[in-house]
N, CA, C and O of each residue as an XYZ file, in Angstrom:
984
protein
N      83.193    115.612     47.416
C      83.582    115.051     46.775
C      83.178    115.928     45.514
O      83.858    115.484     44.589
N      82.787    116.441     45.285
C      83.072    118.102     43.745
C      84.546    117.786     43.190
O      85.136    117.449     42.164
N      84.761    118.122     44.572
C      86.503    118.352     43.587
C      87.148    116.735     43.387
O      88.191    116.587     42.751
N      86.582    115.815     43.857
C      87.008    114.516     43.038
C      86.877    114.185     41.793
O      87.588    113.935     40.820
N      84.943    114.299     42.297
C      84.341    114.565     40.306
C      84.825    115.261     39.479
O      85.051    114.847     38.342
N      85.071    116.395     39.849
C      85.912    117.456     38.914
C      87.358    117.153     37.792
O      87.531    117.109     36.574
N      88.194    116.993     39.016
C      89.330    116.079     38.363
C      89.138    114.847     38.135
O      90.109    114.109     37.968
N      87.613    114.281     38.072
C      87.841    112.607     37.865
C      86.762    113.142     36.009
O      86.422    112.148     35.368
N      86.535    113.921     35.651
C      85.606    114.134     34.625
C      87.195    115.437     34.211
O      88.208    114.799     33.925
N      87.317    116.383     34.191
C      88.416    116.560     33.839
C      89.961    115.899     32.722
O      90.526    115.761     31.637
N      89.884    115.706     34.257
C      91.118    114.284     33.319
C      91.332    113.831     32.559
O      92.293    113.856     31.790
N      89.521    112.743     32.671
C      89.299    112.064     31.598
C      88.600    112.581     31.030
O      87.553    112.087     30.612
N      89.035    113.913     30.818
C      88.363    114.709     29.477
C      89.929    115.359     28.369
O      90.176    115.566     27.181
N      90.679    115.467     29.823
C      92.246    114.754     28.598
C      92.991    114.385     28.275
O      93.936    114.978     27.756
N      92.795    112.583     28.557
C      93.147    112.150     28.272
C      92.432    110.764     27.518
O      92.987    109.673     27.385
N      91.013    111.139     27.057
C      90.366    110.862     25.770
C      90.894    111.573     24.992
O      91.432    111.115     23.984
N      90.869    112.865     25.275
C      91.101    113.838     23.937
C      92.507    114.078     23.513
O      92.903    114.336     22.376
N      93.391    113.917     24.916
C      95.210    113.255     23.991
C      95.179    111.904     23.790
O      95.234    111.409     22.664
N      95.104    111.336     24.697
C      95.557    109.554     23.918
C      94.528    109.519     22.408
O      94.738    108.659     21.553
N      93.765    110.244     22.296
C      92.548    110.353     21.343
C      93.336    110.429     19.810
O      93.479    109.911     18.703
N      93.768    111.691     20.871
C      94.535    112.158     19.294
C      95.827    111.337     19.091
O      96.446    111.114     18.051
N      95.924    111.181     19.596
C      97.863    109.826     19.040
C      97.002    109.043     18.453
O      97.302    108.893     17.269
N      95.658    108.236     18.897
C      95.323    106.853     18.487
C      94.936    107.392     16.801
O      95.115    106.770     15.754
N      94.400    108.652     16.990
C      93.872    108.927     15.918
C      94.976    109.356     14.308
O      94.539    109.308     13.158
N      96.805    109.853     14.805
C      98.025    109.417     13.880
C      98.493    108.339     14.001
O      99.350    108.048     13.166
N      98.225    107.530     14.828
C      99.306    105.911     14.944
C      98.721    104.661     14.240
O      99.272    103.890     13.455
N      96.864    104.668     14.959
C      96.362    103.583     14.218
C      95.931    103.435     13.243
O      95.141    104.200     12.690
N      96.413    102.282     12.764
C      95.400    101.703     10.993
C      94.390    102.506     10.713
O      93.516    102.917     11.477
N      94.546    102.716      9.580
C      93.000    103.039      8.298
C      92.277    104.275      9.482
O      91.061    104.394      9.326
N      92.919    105.217     10.665
C      92.505    106.013     11.080
C      92.478    106.830      9.972
O      93.187    106.703      8.974
N      90.966    108.350     10.334
C      91.465    108.867      8.982
C      92.294    110.161      9.152
O      92.378    111.043      8.297
N      92.901    110.167     10.376
C      93.621    110.800     10.802
C      95.141    110.262     10.261
O      95.843    111.210      9.908
N      95.680    109.161     10.147
C      96.885    108.453     10.632
C      97.832    109.084      9.770
O      97.546    109.575      8.678
N      99.154    109.055     10.374
C     100.261    110.003     10.167
C      99.977    111.033      9.765
O     100.364    111.430      8.667
N      98.818    112.096     10.992
C      98.992    112.771     10.473
C     100.522    113.784     11.382
O     100.861    114.903     10.995
N     101.120    113.138     12.425
C     102.322    113.702     12.618
C     102.132    114.345     14.087
O     101.076    114.284     14.717
N     103.055    114.834     14.437
C     103.759    115.807     15.358
C     102.955    117.031     15.931
O     102.228    117.071     16.924
N     103.214    117.809     15.225
C     102.176    118.946     15.340
C     100.328    118.655     15.732
O      99.448    119.117     16.459
N     100.473    117.884     14.988
C      99.118    117.214     14.811
C      98.408    116.945     16.652
O      97.333    117.214     17.187
N      99.320    116.481     16.982
C      99.582    115.303     18.513
C      99.490    116.359     19.304
O      98.567    116.450     20.113
N     100.696    117.561     19.143
C     101.032    118.440     20.113
C      99.414    119.869     20.515
O      98.805    120.512     21.369
N      99.508    119.655     19.605
C      97.698    120.538     19.355
C      96.872    119.715     19.892
O      96.003    120.199     20.618
N      96.909    118.385     19.705
C      95.451    117.715     19.857
C      95.878    117.873     21.901
O      95.227    118.275     22.866
N      96.700    117.541     21.795
C      97.003    117.609     23.458
C      97.061    118.964     24.129
O      96.500    119.016     25.223
N      97.726    120.252     23.608
C      97.240    121.811     24.284
C      96.224    121.221     24.070
O      96.212    120.100     24.578
N      94.862    121.645     23.226
C      93.940    121.668     23.394
C      93.221    120.958     24.710
O      92.884    121.546     25.738
N      93.059    119.436     24.396
C      92.383    118.306     25.822
C      92.586    119.328     26.468
O      91.642    120.118     26.463
N      94.110    119.829     27.435
C      94.059    120.336     28.329
C      93.610    121.814     28.641
O      93.358    122.486     29.641
N      93.629    121.918     27.748
C      92.583    123.512     27.543
C      91.098    123.181     28.185
O      90.970    123.535     29.358
N      90.227    122.697     27.710
C      89.156    121.537     27.609
C      89.465    120.542     28.979
O      88.457    119.939     29.349
N      90.135    120.401     29.416
C      89.767    120.015     31.044
C      90.012    120.781     32.059
O      89.547    120.512     33.166
N      90.786    121.861     31.836
C      90.300    123.114     32.745
C      89.360    123.648     32.318
O      88.537    123.889     33.200
N      89.156    123.875     31.614
C      87.670    124.699     31.756
C      86.886    123.480     32.900
O      86.628    123.713     34.081
N      86.543    121.813     31.963
C      85.714    121.360     33.485
C      85.811    121.013     34.311
O      84.895    120.443     34.903
N      87.130    121.200     34.836
C      87.218    121.215     36.239
C      87.034    122.865     37.258
O      86.168    123.131     38.091
N      88.178    123.709     36.786
C      88.347    124.362     36.718
C      87.563    125.894     38.008
O      88.024    126.893     38.560
N      86.512    125.353     37.946
C      85.437    126.309     38.569
C      85.478    125.547     39.807
O      85.076    126.137     40.810
N      85.926    124.233     39.940
C      84.992    123.235     40.974
C      86.010    123.094     41.972
O      85.853    123.161     43.192
N      87.575    122.796     41.032
C      88.581    122.422     41.564
C      89.763    122.760     41.654
O      90.533    122.396     42.543
N      90.091    123.705     40.472
C      91.000    124.733     40.463
C      91.948    123.496     39.194
O      93.160    123.511     38.982
N      91.082    122.701     38.654
C      91.884    121.695     37.527
C      93.340    121.866     37.818
O      93.971    122.862     37.463
N      93.834    120.891     38.458
C      95.144    120.308     38.841
C      95.278    119.246     37.098
O      96.238    119.228     36.327
N      94.139    118.604     36.989
C      94.502    117.278     36.632
C      95.649    116.538     36.304
O      95.648    115.816     35.307
N      96.571    116.633     36.995
C      97.646    116.484     36.782
C      98.512    116.099     38.502
O      98.478    116.846     39.480
N      99.084    115.003     38.435
C      99.692    114.954     40.292
C     100.393    116.033     40.332
O      99.886    117.126     40.583
N     101.534    115.873     40.112
C     102.877    117.008     39.596
C     102.226    118.672     39.679
O     102.610    119.836     39.792
N     101.268    118.046     39.569
C     100.413    120.141     39.938
C     100.543    120.435     41.734
O     101.016    121.282     42.491
N      99.425    118.505     41.837
C      98.760    118.810     42.693
C     100.002    119.209     43.556
O     100.203    120.411     43.733
N     100.998    118.125     44.203
C     102.076    118.299     44.695
C     102.811    119.276     44.987
O     103.101    119.611     46.136
N     103.365    120.103     43.425
C     103.572    121.336     43.588
C     102.666    121.900     44.006
O     103.386    122.403     44.868
N     101.584    122.373     44.252
C     100.582    123.475     45.278
C     100.907    123.067     46.159
O     101.282    123.959     46.919
N     101.052    121.524     46.811
C     101.011    121.618     48.365
C     102.156    122.122     48.093
O     101.932    123.166     48.706
N     103.675    122.343     47.512
C     104.569    122.523     48.202
C     104.797    123.962     48.504
O     105.776    124.319     49.159
N     104.126    124.594     48.152
C     104.452    126.605     47.798
C     102.656    126.317     48.803
O     101.780    127.008     48.283
N     102.225    125.619     49.808
C     101.197    126.007     50.320
C      99.829    126.303     49.900
O      98.934    126.560     50.705
N      99.608    126.249     48.094
C      98.539    126.748     47.396
C      97.203    125.484     48.357
O      96.199    125.946     48.901
N      97.459    124.276     48.356
C      96.489    123.264     48.491
C      96.587    122.677     50.044
O      97.764    122.321     50.106
N      95.926    122.361     51.438
C      96.579    121.932     51.964
C      96.667    120.664     51.870
O      95.608    120.219     51.426
N      97.838    119.423     52.186
C      98.188    118.149     52.106
C      97.346    117.409     52.431
O      97.207    116.277     51.966
N      96.414    118.095     53.565
C      95.018    116.979     53.529
C      94.378    116.856     52.312
O      93.815    115.784     52.092
N      94.340    117.793     51.406
C      93.815    117.093     49.822
C      94.559    116.208     48.845
O      94.177    115.698     47.792
N      95.868    116.154     49.552
C      96.146    115.922     47.571
C      96.181    114.357     47.635
O      96.573    113.700     46.670
N      95.789    113.824     48.717
C      95.329    112.577     48.034
C      94.038    112.038     47.798
O      93.650    111.281     46.908
N      93.612    112.412     48.478
C      91.758    112.794     48.550
C      91.438    114.491     48.306
O      91.762    115.214     49.248
N      90.903    115.070     47.252
C      90.215    114.367     46.343
C      90.824    114.464     45.107
O      90.316    114.173     44.025
N      92.237    115.003     45.373
C      93.212    115.810     44.241
C      93.797    114.428     43.020
O      93.383    114.287     41.870
N      94.821    113.583     43.714
C      95.095    112.481     43.454
C      94.300    111.090     42.692
O      94.391    110.638     41.550
N      93.651    110.746     43.661
C      92.975    110.058     43.461
C      91.663    110.351     42.169
O      91.494    109.781     41.090
N      91.207    111.009     42.557
C      90.204    112.088     40.914
C      91.019    111.979     40.098
O      90.434    111.457     39.149
N      92.645    112.236     39.678
C      92.873    112.523     38.670
C      93.466    110.844     37.655
O      93.377    110.522     36.470
N      94.124    110.070     39.060
C      94.058    108.414     38.421
C      92.845    108.085     37.531
O      92.703    107.768     36.350
N      92.135    108.264     38.445
C      90.432    107.188     38.112
C      90.448    108.654     37.118
O      91.557    108.407     36.644
N      90.200    109.513     36.682
C      89.711    110.114     35.878
C      90.578    109.837     34.557
O      89.957    110.059     33.517
N      91.907    109.391     34.405
C      93.196    108.800     33.736
C      92.760    107.734     33.378
O      92.118    107.919     32.344
N      92.758    106.573     33.708
C      92.058    105.552     33.851
C      91.171    105.424     32.236
O      91.333    105.201     31.036
N      90.338    105.695     33.095
C      88.399    105.628     32.636
C      88.588    106.911     31.111
O      87.696    106.459     30.395
N      88.875    107.493     30.725
C      89.669    108.193     29.721
C      90.374    107.616     28.866
O      90.319    107.993     27.696
N      91.323    106.411     29.312
C      91.988    105.267     27.893
C      91.087    104.491     27.404
O      91.036    103.927     26.311
N      90.228    104.497     28.461
C      89.485    103.172     28.750
C      88.180    103.292     27.275
O      87.781    102.347     26.593
N      87.846    104.508     27.176
C      86.790    105.208     26.411
C      87.809    105.507     24.936
O      87.332    105.742     23.826
N      89.006    105.445     25.193
C      90.180    105.827     23.776
C      89.532    104.455     23.274
O      88.821    104.394     22.271
N      89.766    103.659     23.862
C      89.612    102.237     23.442
C      88.559    101.750     23.117
O      88.471    100.523     23.057
N      87.665    102.421     22.870
C      86.184    102.206     22.905
C      85.916    102.635     21.626
O      85.502    101.862     20.762
N      86.175    104.122     21.383
C      86.471    104.641     19.929
C      86.944    104.214     19.339
O      86.354    103.922     18.299
N      88.032    103.912     19.443
C      89.055    103.041     17.967
C      88.948    101.548     18.312
O      89.876    100.897     17.834
N      88.228    100.978     18.881
C      88.103     99.857     19.190
C      88.016     99.394     17.661
O      89.144     99.586     17.208
N      87.029     98.770     16.461
C      87.810     98.226     15.383
C      90.016     98.305     15.236
O      90.861     97.411     15.305
N      90.091     99.348     15.091
C      91.637    100.052     14.927
C      92.702     99.017     14.950
O      93.443     98.661     14.033
N      92.610     98.478     16.559
C      93.469     97.898     17.364
C      94.515     96.578     16.308
O      95.701     96.328     16.088
N      92.885     95.946     15.845
C      93.457     94.558     15.161
C      93.995     95.126     14.147
O      94.747     94.360     13.545
N      93.934     95.946     13.799
C      93.872     96.214     11.861
C      95.301     96.904     11.589
O      95.842     97.117     10.504
N      95.997     97.345     13.579
C      97.297     97.947     13.480
C      97.884     96.603     13.879
O      97.407     95.566     14.339
N      99.134     97.023     13.518
C     100.416     95.223     13.092
C     101.076     95.921     14.467
O     100.611     95.335     15.445
N     101.818     96.767     14.782
C     102.796     97.255     15.254
C     102.374     97.234     16.398
O     101.280     97.797     16.451
N     102.866     96.681     17.791
C     102.402     96.536     19.206
C     102.644     97.911     20.380
O     101.979     98.263     21.354
N     104.143     98.556     19.647
C     104.660    100.120     19.973
C     103.913    101.379     19.535
O     103.952    102.497     20.050
N     103.328    101.018     18.631
C     102.428    101.845     18.137
C     100.994    102.099     19.004
O     100.368    103.138     19.214
N     100.720    100.563     19.454
C      98.828    100.340     20.002
C      99.445    101.098     21.941
O      98.690    101.700     22.703
N     100.927    100.780     22.218
C     101.629    101.508     23.488
C     101.210    102.488     23.113
O     100.082    102.907     23.371
N     101.931    102.964     22.526
C     102.340    104.757     22.486
C     100.857    105.303     22.405
O     100.893    106.496     22.707
N      99.910    105.006     22.193
C      98.293    105.399     22.011
C      98.295    105.531     23.738
O      98.525    106.643     24.214
N      98.121    104.757     24.346
C      98.174    105.079     26.108
C      98.980    105.428     27.435
O      98.671    105.687     28.598
N     100.605    105.271     26.434
C     101.524    105.716     27.354
C     102.862    106.677     26.518
O     103.341    106.684     25.384
N     102.967    107.002     27.074
C     104.236    107.970     26.064
C     106.421    106.769     26.360
O     106.511    105.604     26.748
N     107.070    107.272     26.158
C     108.497    106.076     25.505
C     109.440    106.558     25.005
O     109.029    107.531     24.372
N     111.124    106.410     24.837
C     111.820    106.995     24.816
C     111.810    106.619     23.357
O     111.507    105.567     22.794
N     112.402    108.263     22.724
C     113.129    107.996     21.843
C     114.514    107.150     20.976
O     114.693    106.600     19.889
N     115.451    107.518     22.462
C     116.086    106.855     22.557
C     116.180    106.318     24.586
O     116.302    107.175     25.461
N     116.110    105.150     24.821
C     116.313    104.871     25.671
C     117.145    105.094     26.732
O     118.151    104.549     26.278
N     117.536    105.579     28.041
C     118.098    106.452     28.272
C     117.773    106.769     29.930
O     117.540    107.906     30.342
N     117.798    105.804     30.617
C     116.175    106.132     31.740
C     117.299    107.173     32.299
O     116.547    108.102     32.596
N     119.042    107.780     32.750
C     118.730    109.114     33.275
C     118.574    109.989     32.425
O     118.384    111.148     32.796
N     118.604    109.737     31.386
C     118.741    111.333     30.115
C     116.974    111.363     30.078
O     116.328    112.405     30.194
N     116.328    109.906     29.882
C     115.030    110.460     30.012
C     114.281    111.257     30.984
O     113.373    112.039     30.703
N     114.798    110.956     32.315
C     114.446    111.276     33.688
C     114.875    112.791     33.409
O     114.269    113.788     33.801
N     115.690    112.765     32.883
C     116.148    114.681     33.567
C     114.752    115.606     32.137
O     114.182    116.693     32.231
N     114.682    114.524     30.986
C     113.919    114.999     30.039
C     112.527    115.432     30.508
O     111.817    116.244     29.915
N     112.223    114.796     31.634
C     110.187    115.043     32.267
C     110.370    115.865     33.229
O     109.515    116.659     33.623
N     112.166    115.671     33.957
C     112.159    116.390     35.057
C     111.991    118.074     34.175
O     111.110    118.891     34.440
N     112.771    118.204     33.421
C     112.877    119.552     32.802
C     111.902    120.046     32.174
O     111.924    121.264     31.994
N     110.971    119.403     31.750
C     109.400    119.412     30.829
C     108.466    119.825     32.246
O     107.689    120.778     32.203
N     108.625    119.071     33.376
C     107.504    119.153     34.108
C     107.511    120.806     34.868
O     106.601    121.596     35.120
N     109.058    120.853     35.078
C     109.536    121.953     35.633
C     109.209    123.306     34.931
O     109.271    124.230     35.742
N     108.945    123.624     33.921
C     108.272    124.148     33.221
C     107.073    124.520     32.567
O     106.798    125.576     31.997
N     106.343    123.406     32.748
C     104.264    123.077     33.250
C     104.357    123.745     34.027
O     103.583    124.666     33.766
N     105.327    124.117     35.813
C     104.530    124.734     37.433
C     105.044    125.779     36.856
O     104.243    126.694     37.048
N     106.151    126.248     36.110
C     107.161    126.879     36.630
C     105.598    128.227     35.481
O     105.040    129.257     35.859
N     105.498    127.525     34.272
C     104.427    128.346     33.255
C     103.354    128.595     34.146
O     103.170    129.773     34.450
N     102.521    127.631     34.684
C     101.339    127.914     35.416
C     101.392    128.761     35.945
O     100.655    129.656     35.532
N     101.979    128.976     36.779
C     101.977    129.763     37.647
C     102.147    130.863     37.807
O     101.669    131.643     38.630
N     103.133    131.042     36.695
C     103.560    132.161     36.025
C     102.037    133.238     35.379
O     101.660    134.384     35.623
N     101.563    132.203     34.548
C      99.869    132.734     33.984
C      99.116    132.701     34.818
O      98.614    133.820     34.913
N      98.527    131.717     35.858
C      97.623    132.763     36.867
C      97.853    133.433     37.634
O      96.867    133.931     38.177
N      99.067    133.813     38.097
C      99.141    134.964     38.785
C      99.424    136.400     37.861
O      99.496    137.535     38.331
N      99.566    136.002     36.375
C      99.427    137.537     35.593
C      98.280    138.440     35.867
O      97.063    138.261     35.918
N      99.167    139.614     36.051
C      97.702    141.049     35.749
C      96.854    140.751     34.493
O      97.146    140.587     33.309
N      95.605    140.742     35.243
C      94.656    140.143     34.003
C      93.963    139.163     33.558
O      92.945    139.333     32.888
N      94.490    137.877     33.918
C      94.116    137.007     33.383
C      92.941    136.185     34.446
O      92.986    135.856     35.632
N      91.893    136.050     33.360
C      90.663    136.051     34.070
C      91.302    134.013     33.306
O      92.233    133.704     32.562
N      89.736    132.777     34.314
C      90.060    131.499     34.240
C      89.892    131.024     33.190
O      90.321    129.888     32.986
N      89.168    131.783     32.114
C      88.931    131.411     30.848
C      89.957    131.484     29.795
O      90.169    130.635     28.929
N      90.691    132.828     30.010
C      92.075    133.152     29.344
C      93.372    132.421     29.976
O      94.354    132.208     29.265
N      93.345    132.107     31.108
C      94.186    131.032     31.522
C      94.131    129.957     31.044
O      95.170    129.527     30.542
N      92.896    129.104     31.013
C      92.980    127.853     30.603
C      93.696    127.536     29.303
O      94.537    126.659     29.105
N      93.167    128.474     28.413
C      93.019    128.859     26.597
C      95.422    129.151     27.012
O      96.141    128.168     27.191
N      95.790    130.117     27.029
C      97.630    130.181     27.221
C      97.700    128.925     28.236
O      98.810    129.133     28.727
N      97.320    127.997     28.732
C      98.244    126.803     29.373
C      97.825    126.042     28.442
O      98.663    125.169     28.213
N      96.928    125.965     27.803
C      96.961    125.050     26.882
C      97.823    125.174     26.014
O      98.335    124.146     25.572
N      98.179    126.278     25.586
C      99.042    127.163     24.020
C     100.343    126.520     25.137
O     101.195    125.830     24.578
N     100.440    126.660     26.121
C     101.912    126.250     26.872
C     102.058    124.550     26.893
O     103.134    124.012     26.633
N     101.046    123.914     27.178
C     101.475    122.210     26.842
C     101.667    122.151     25.343
O     102.686    121.594     24.934
N     100.869    122.622     24.536
C     101.586    122.892     22.939
C     102.792    123.294     22.340
O     103.225    123.154     21.196
N     103.488    124.115     23.913
C     104.993    125.266     23.960
C     106.057    123.717     23.758
O     106.961    123.458     22.964
N     105.463    122.973     24.819
C     106.257    122.153     25.707
C     106.940    120.843     25.142
O     108.026    120.289     25.310
N     105.589    120.562     24.255
C     105.441    119.296     22.971
C     105.921    119.749     22.548
O     107.007    119.455     23.048
N     106.202    120.753     21.486
C     106.771    120.651     20.553
C     108.649    121.034     20.601
O     109.481    120.561     19.827
N     108.950    122.130     21.889
C     110.552    121.996     22.333
C     110.995    121.221     22.707
O     112.154    121.052     22.331
N     110.407    120.207     23.698
C     110.881    119.186     24.516
C     110.191    118.076     24.901
O     110.316    117.446     25.951
N     109.083    117.776     23.521
C     108.700    116.107     23.599
C     109.167    115.090     22.928
O     108.747    113.941     23.062
N     110.350    115.548     21.920
C     110.927    114.425     21.360
C     111.619    113.502     22.011
O     111.277    112.323     21.918
N     112.801    113.915     22.844
C     113.580    112.198     23.572
C     112.146    111.228     24.417
O     111.861    110.040     24.269
N     111.603    112.070     25.120
C     110.355    110.830     25.579
C     109.244    110.979     25.209
O     108.749    109.858     25.099
N     108.201    112.107     24.815
C     106.957    112.270     24.202
C     106.168    112.917     25.180
O     104.948    112.873     25.337
N     107.177    113.622     25.916
C     106.718    114.052     27.107
C     105.260    114.338     28.204
O     104.323    115.133     28.273
N     105.769    113.170     28.934
C     104.293    112.683     29.921
C     104.074    113.919     31.200
O     102.982    113.848     31.763
N     104.965    114.960     31.656
C     104.716    115.129     31.936
C     103.527    115.436     33.108
O     103.460    116.558     33.610
N     102.708    114.487     33.455
C     102.086    114.457     34.244
C     101.843    112.390     34.825
O     101.428    111.433     34.172
N     102.390    112.502     36.421
C     102.063    111.205     36.681
C     100.885    110.319     36.143
O     101.056    109.186     35.694
N      99.283    111.156     36.264
C      98.229    110.596     35.813
C      98.365    109.683     34.267
O      98.064    108.564     33.852
N      99.001    110.917     33.759
C      98.737    110.154     32.416
C      99.741    109.319     32.141
O      99.326    108.462     31.361
N     101.293    109.103     32.515
C     101.796    107.809     32.728
C     101.493    106.827     32.954
O     101.975    105.861     32.363
N     100.436    106.700     34.044
C     100.117    105.614     35.118
C      98.810    105.437     34.489
O      98.909    104.594     33.598
N      98.431    105.584     34.525
C      96.888    105.520     34.312
C      96.513    104.987     32.983
O      95.434    104.487     33.299
N      96.599    104.821     32.135
C      96.548    105.097     30.967
C      97.115    103.898     30.267
O      96.885    103.364     29.182
N      98.090    103.615     31.449
C      99.346    102.138     31.224
C      98.651    101.386     31.375
O      98.274    100.540     30.564
N      98.201    101.605     32.916
C      97.274     99.942     34.050
C      95.662     99.807     32.836
O      94.802     98.929     32.908
N      95.694    100.684     32.081
C      94.733    100.276     31.574
C      94.824     99.401     29.752
O      94.070     98.548     29.282
N      95.990    100.035     29.165
C      96.251     98.696     28.206
C      96.891     97.810     29.029
O      97.376     96.969     28.271
N      97.144     97.550     30.081
C      97.977     96.153     30.464
C      96.550     95.457     30.293
O      96.306     94.536     29.514
N      95.417     96.233     31.401
C      94.196     95.400     31.371
C      93.244     94.887     30.181
O      92.788     93.758     29.993
N      93.097     95.983     29.489
C      92.233     95.506     28.650
C      92.682     94.757     27.326
O      93.724     94.845     26.677
N      91.546     93.995     27.146
C      92.286     92.986     26.102
C      92.414     93.815     24.798
O      91.370     94.085     24.205
N      93.411     94.177     24.375
C      93.524     94.914     23.076
C      94.518     94.152     21.700
O      95.743     94.156     21.575
N      93.801     93.736     21.084
C      94.364     92.484     20.231
C      95.544     93.035     20.047
O      95.787     94.202     19.740
N      96.817     91.515     20.388
C      98.306     92.062     19.568
C      98.637     93.296     20.677
O      99.441     94.168     20.346
N      98.380     93.313     21.203
C      99.167     94.669     22.002
C     100.293     94.673     22.651
O     100.614     95.697     23.252
N     101.407     93.151     22.673
C     102.903     93.264     23.495
C     102.638     93.623     24.611
O     101.618     93.744     25.289
N     103.986     93.829     24.763
C     104.114     94.634     26.392
C     103.226     96.014     27.075
O     102.731     96.886     26.362
N     103.139     96.005     28.712
C     102.964     97.375     28.801
C     103.894     98.353     29.179
O     103.516     99.467     29.543
N     105.520     97.919     29.104
C     106.775     98.166     29.403
C     106.829     98.859     30.153
O     106.991    100.077     30.079
N     106.614     97.755     31.612
C     106.553     98.568     33.070
C     108.514     98.600     33.428
O     108.932     99.035     34.501
N     109.095     98.274     32.756
C     110.656     98.780     33.336
C     110.334    100.532     33.039
O     110.746    101.462     33.732
N     109.509    100.617     31.842
C     110.068    102.304     31.768
C     109.045    103.116     32.659
O     109.061    104.336     32.821
N     108.001    102.063     33.301
C     106.751    103.191     34.132
C     107.286    104.344     34.859
O     106.803    105.476     34.821
N     108.571    103.888     35.690
C     108.547    105.016     37.125
C     109.000    106.118     36.940
O     109.204    106.842     37.914
N     109.392    106.719     35.155
C     110.200    108.155     34.500
C     109.297    108.250     34.571
O     109.239    108.617     35.745
N     108.105    108.222     34.168
C     107.112    109.292     33.524
C     106.563    109.459     34.579
O     105.817    110.432     34.470
N     106.510    108.891     35.881
C     105.860    108.931     37.220
C     106.814    110.170     38.657
O     106.566    111.022     39.509
N     107.557    109.667     38.244
C     109.160    109.781     39.238
C     109.430    111.222     38.758
O     109.207    112.050     39.641
N     109.786    111.651     37.770
C     110.626    112.411     37.021
C     109.270    113.724     36.711
O     109.739    114.860     36.792
N     108.185    113.696     36.481
C     106.772    114.758     36.665
C     107.329    114.940     37.924
O     108.292    115.700     37.819
N     107.094    114.471     39.408
C     106.866    114.546     40.409
C     107.963    115.280     40.749
O     107.433    116.342     41.078
N     109.384    115.458     40.921
C     110.697    116.113     40.530
C     110.227    117.369     39.849
O     109.574    118.127     40.566
N     110.445    117.757     38.535
C     110.428    118.792     37.051
C     108.703    119.153     38.362
O     108.836    120.232     38.939
N     107.691    118.580     38.650
C     106.675    119.875     39.145
C     107.133    120.383     40.556
O     107.089    121.578     40.847
N     107.606    119.345     41.475
C     108.053    120.395     42.288
C     108.942    121.699     43.046
O     108.860    122.557     43.924
N     110.226    120.891     41.533
C     111.057    121.847     41.195
C     110.270    123.599     41.194
O     110.145    124.596     41.904
N     109.981    123.155     40.113
C     109.275    124.074     39.405
C     108.214    124.990     40.083
O     108.110    126.137     39.648
N     107.420    124.589     41.107
C     106.580    125.210     42.122
C     107.727    126.369     42.888
O     107.985    127.541     42.615
N     108.246    125.439     43.946
C     109.148    125.947     44.163
C     110.085    127.272     43.887
O     110.091    128.325     44.524
N     111.074    126.807     42.457
C     111.443    127.920     42.051
C     110.727    129.277     41.920
O     110.965    130.434     42.266
N     109.871    128.710     41.352
C     108.867    129.851     41.051
C     107.948    130.896     42.132
O     107.344    131.913     41.794
N     108.035    130.373     43.373
C     107.445    130.359     43.786
C     108.654    131.771     45.500
O     108.387    132.664     46.305
N     109.551    131.166     45.149
C     111.172    131.786     45.719
C     111.207    133.068     45.015
O     111.133    134.221     45.442
N     111.318    132.659     44.002
C     112.019    134.155     43.290
C     110.989    134.672     43.052
O     111.588    135.746     43.103
N     109.573    135.083     42.745
C     108.769    135.935     42.479
C     108.052    136.345     43.773
O     107.716    137.504     44.016
N     107.885    135.493     44.428
C     107.180    135.286     45.926
C     108.456    136.102     47.155
O     108.160    136.443     48.301
N     109.940    136.266     46.471
C     110.997    137.698     46.882
C     110.715    138.518     46.314
O     110.990    139.703     46.499
N     110.089    138.024     45.485
C     110.986    139.580     44.836
C     110.044    140.712     44.870
O     110.296    141.911     44.992
N     108.232    139.751     44.661
C     107.100    141.328     44.885
C     107.487    141.810     46.414
O     107.269    142.974     46.750
N     108.313    140.468     47.696
C     107.863    141.413     48.876
C     109.077    142.742     48.574
O     108.787    143.890     48.908
N     110.189    142.479     48.031
C     111.294    143.419     47.473
C     111.024    145.233     47.672
O     111.387    146.206     48.332
N     109.790    144.650     46.174
C     108.692    145.586     45.278
C     108.151    146.592     46.444
O     108.571    147.602     47.009
N     106.963    145.749     46.498
C     105.850    145.976     47.425
C     106.309    145.444     49.423
O     105.652    144.478     49.812
N     107.164    145.957     50.315
C     107.330    145.325     51.664
C     106.473    145.474     51.990
O     105.779    146.445     51.687
N     105.985    144.080     53.164
C     104.772    143.875     53.910
C     105.277    144.544     55.011
O     104.590    144.671     56.024
């Protein structure tokens, strides 16, 4: 139960602060309206850092089904823990975080005319709708996420506190470099939990939840996360064995 709650609170904080910065930039009459992409990417990086600090000491702070499945693929966690406590905690936390964003910005939904901006607070969408290209973008971004996380946590002298900060910077880097085509979901819980919240919440003039696109920010990150974890494990575990034979 402790790991489940850690993932709920960690992922919930990630989505509250991450979707929150998007809401601030996109919704009408917010004091941070039109602050731009740099603010969004910085906000998401800091959101991930806070989530890692919250959940890290208890669950290892996966906060992302792509991370959980990738770690299970390389044997870092047992498969018996994938659904419970990790995936269940991540999806519950993502949904709850999105609901709190809705409440925090309650007066601004009716003031925002564009339903696409309202949906963008809760879920990512493509700049150019091309399912194959969009899927590739999410795969590449999440590959880099898992490859980078494993490199960071495996680095010499990187304590948990420093590691959380550097992982936050990794999120900023991915957003700045690879976020343009799809908004870089790179997290199935981030892609699906808030979209469900958008579908269920009584948001004024919200329009469609765009379920046609919804599979891409779920499937793409899972594929990319597995490939990133397997690639890092294969390359660097084998390299270490060559340098330091067992």
